[in-house]
C-alpha positions as CSV (number, residue, x, y, z in Angstrom):
1,M,-14.3,13.9,0.3
2,T,-13.9,13.5,-3.5
3,Q,-14.0,10.3,-5.6
4,P,-10.9,8.2,-5.2
5,V,-7.9,8.9,-7.4
6,R,-7.3,6.0,-9.8
7,Q,-3.5,5.4,-10.2
8,N,-1.5,2.3,-11.2
9,L,1.8,1.7,-9.4
10,F,4.9,-0.3,-10.3
11,A,7.2,-2.4,-8.1
12,E,10.0,-4.8,-8.5
13,R,9.5,-8.1,-6.7
14,G,11.8,-8.4,-3.8
15,D,12.8,-4.7,-3.6
16,T,12.0,-2.3,-0.8
17,T,9.4,-0.1,-2.4
18,A,8.0,3.2,-1.2
19,W,5.1,5.2,-2.8
20,T,4.2,8.9,-2.0
21,I,0.5,9.4,-1.2
22,T,-0.9,12.9,-1.7
23,F,-4.1,13.8,0.0
24,T,-6.7,16.6,-0.7
25,Q,-6.8,17.4,3.0
26,P,-4.0,17.8,5.5
27,L,-2.9,14.8,7.4
28,S,-4.0,16.3,10.6
29,A,-7.6,15.6,9.5
30,F,-6.9,11.8,9.7
31,V,-6.5,9.6,12.8
32,E,-5.6,6.5,10.7
33,I,-4.4,5.7,7.2
34,W,-4.4,2.2,5.6
35,F,-2.5,1.2,2.4
36,T,-3.8,-2.3,1.6
37,V,-2.6,-4.6,-1.2
38,R,-4.6,-7.7,-2.1
39,D,-4.6,-10.3,-4.7
40,G,-7.7,-9.8,-6.8
41,Y,-8.0,-13.6,-7.4
42,A,-7.6,-14.6,-3.6
43,E,-10.8,-15.8,-2.0
44,E,-9.6,-16.1,1.5
45,Q,-6.6,-15.0,3.5
46,A,-5.8,-15.1,7.2
47,D,-6.3,-11.8,9.0
48,D,-8.1,-9.6,6.5
49,A,-10.2,-11.6,4.1
50,D,-8.5,-9.8,1.2
51,A,-5.2,-8.4,2.4
52,V,-1.8,-9.6,1.1
53,S,0.0,-6.8,2.8
54,Q,-1.2,-3.8,4.8
55,L,0.5,-0.7,6.2
56,K,-0.9,1.6,8.8
57,L,0.0,5.1,10.0
58,S,-0.5,4.0,13.6
59,N,2.1,1.2,13.4
60,G,4.8,3.3,11.6
61,G,4.2,1.6,8.1
62,I,3.0,5.0,6.7
63,T,5.3,7.9,7.5
64,P,4.1,11.6,7.1
65,T,6.3,13.6,4.7
66,G,4.6,16.9,4.5
67,A,1.4,18.6,5.5
68,D,-0.7,16.5,3.0
69,T,1.7,13.8,1.9
70,A,2.9,10.5,3.3
71,S,5.1,7.7,2.3
72,A,4.0,4.1,2.4
73,E,7.1,1.7,2.4
74,F,6.9,-2.0,1.8
75,S,9.9,-4.1,2.9
76,S,11.7,-6.5,0.5
77,A,10.2,-9.4,2.5
78,Q,6.8,-8.1,1.8
79,T,7.3,-7.6,-1.9
80,S,9.0,-11.0,-2.1
81,A,5.7,-12.5,-1.0
82,W,3.9,-10.9,-4.1
83,S,4.2,-12.9,-7.3
84,A,3.5,-12.4,-11.0
85,E,0.5,-14.8,-10.8
86,M,-1.3,-12.4,-8.5
87,Q,-3.6,-9.7,-9.8
88,L,-2.5,-7.0,-7.3
89,T,-4.8,-4.3,-6.5
90,Y,-4.5,-1.6,-3.7
91,D,-6.4,1.0,-2.0
92,V,-5.7,3.8,0.5
93,Q,-8.3,4.5,3.1
94,V,-8.4,7.1,5.8
95,R,-10.4,7.5,9.1
96,T,-11.1,11.1,9.7
97,T,-11.0,12.9,13.1
98,T,-14.9,12.6,12.9
99,G,-14.8,8.8,12.4
100,K,-15.8,8.7,8.8
101,I,-13.9,6.3,6.6
102,Y,-13.0,7.1,2.9
103,T,-11.1,5.5,0.1
104,T,-8.8,8.1,-1.4
105,Q,-6.8,6.1,-3.9
106,I,-7.2,2.9,-5.8
107,G,-5.5,1.1,-8.6
108,F,-3.4,-1.9,-9.7
109,I,0.2,-2.8,-8.9
110,Q,2.3,-4.0,-11.8
111,L,5.0,-6.3,-10.5
112,G,8.3,-6.8,-12.3
113,P,10.2,-9.9,-11.6
114,D,13.3,-10.0,-9.4
115,V,16.2,-11.1,-11.5
116,T,18.6,-11.4,-8.7
117,R,17.3,-14.0,-6.2
118,S,20.1,-13.8,-3.6
119,T,22.1,-10.8,-2.3
120,A,24.2,-12.8,0.1
121,A,28.0,-12.4,-0.2
122,P,29.7,-15.4,-2.0
């Protein structure tokens, strides 16, 4: 595989956010895809030593949208857990049908503040 694509992403805190991922190979070449978000300043976290949020193809967090594209959608609850104090970085990794793991995309996530904190009816 080629070097990872470096791309910065943007999100609004508290919004459902989806990003399209384009691959250089067809999705049929992969048995798993991970989209991991981490706080660059965090030293320890519960499950994954560096994960703030993680989506997987195998659990429905990543949805195929074409032969070589997929959508990674984070819920409003997930993005609400992110804060402006975090240095959010992300990567997209794949495991191929031959068992090899590659990083295909990396970058930073710029987080905008959520101005409206509650959407409940008055």
